[in-house]
C-alpha positions in Angstrom: 29.5 -29.7 -17.7 33.7 -30.2 -16.0 33.9 -30.8 -13.0 35.4 -27.9 -12.3 32.4 -26.1 -13.4 29.9 -28.6 -10.9 32.9 -27.8 -8.4 32.6 -24.4 -8.2 29.1 -25.0 -8.5 28.3 -26.8 -5.5 30.7 -25.1 -3.5 28.9 -21.4 -4.6 25.4 -23.0 -3.9 27.1 -24.3 0.1 28.7 -21.3 1.5 25.0 -20.2 -0.4 22.4 -22.3 1.5 24.9 -21.4 4.5 24.2 -17.6 4.6 21.0 -18.4 3.9 20.4 -20.1 7.4 19.6 -23.4 5.5 16.4 -24.2 3.4 14.9 -21.6 7.3 17.0 -18.9 6.0 16.2 -18.9 2.5 12.1 -19.4 2.9 12.6 -16.1 4.6 14.4 -14.5 2.1 11.5 -15.3 -0.6 8.9 -14.1 1.9 10.5 -10.6 2.3 10.8 -11.4 -1.8 6.5 -11.6 -1.7 6.9 -9.0 1.6 9.1 -6.1 -1.8 7.4 -6.5 -4.2 3.2 -5.9 -2.3 5.1 -3.0 -1.5 6.3 -2.3 -5.6 1.9 -2.9 -6.5 1.2 -0.6 -3.9 2.8 2.2 -5.2 2.2 1.1 -8.7 -1.3 1.5 -7.6 -1.2 4.8 -5.9 0.1 5.8 -8.8 -2.2 4.4 -11.4 -5.1 5.6 -8.9 -3.2 9.0 -8.9 -3.3 9.5 -12.8 -7.5 8.5 -12.9 -7.9 11.1 -10.3 -6.4 13.6 -12.7 -8.1 12.5 -15.8 -11.0 11.8 -13.8 -10.6 15.8 -12.0 -9.9 17.3 -15.7 -12.3 15.7 -18.0 -15.2 15.9 -14.7 -17.8 18.9 -14.9 -20.4 16.4 -11.8 -19.7 17.4 -8.0 -20.5 14.1 -6.9 -17.9 12.9 -9.1 -14.6 15.6 -8.4 -15.9 15.2 -4.6 -16.5 11.1 -4.2 -13.3 10.8 -6.5 -11.0 12.6 -4.1 -12.9 10.6 -1.6 -12.2 7.2 -2.0 -8.4 8.6 -3.6 -8.3 9.7 0.7 -9.6 6.3 2.0 -7.7 4.4 -0.3 -4.6 6.1 1.0 -5.4 5.5 5.0 -6.4 2.2 4.0 -3.1 1.3 2.6 -1.4 3.6 5.4 -3.7 0.6 7.1 -1.1 -2.2 5.9 2.6 -0.8 6.1 1.7 -0.6 9.6 0.6 -3.9 10.3 3.7 -4.8 7.9 5.8 -3.3 9.8 4.4 -4.8 13.7 4.2 -7.6 12.0 7.7 -7.5 11.3 9.2 -5.4 14.4 7.0 -9.1 15.4 9.3 -11.4 13.9 12.3 -9.4 14.5 12.0 -9.6 18.4 11.4 -13.2 18.7 14.1 -14.2 16.3 16.7 -11.9 18.3 14.8 -14.0 21.2 15.8 -17.4 20.6 19.4 -16.3 19.3 20.4 -14.6 22.4 18.7 -18.2 24.5 20.8 -20.5 22.1 24.4 -17.8 22.8 23.3 -16.6 26.0 26.6 -18.6 27.8 26.2 -22.3 29.6 26.9 -22.2 33.8 29.7 -24.1 33.9 30.3 -25.0 36.7 29.9 -28.1 37.1 
């Protein structure tokens, strides 16, 4: 690597670090990435469950299997919704705490003296 390339790399890394807020910013970005990855996994699992439900309904003649699978899908959907609500509330609380700490650090100081 030439000196110029190394200088460009260091300046880009420094700018990214400042944009992310240092180590804590990088940690927060990774946490958000994991959160969105979890959301995509849940969406894929829900899609697979819907496909599986269609296959079960198309191939089964037992009322117990049909209604049991429908009940299972409803219960899983409700649980998924509760987990989404809990995640949204946790994110809202974190954002409120961050906003409060930001306001506390950036409030005008009393300079009467």
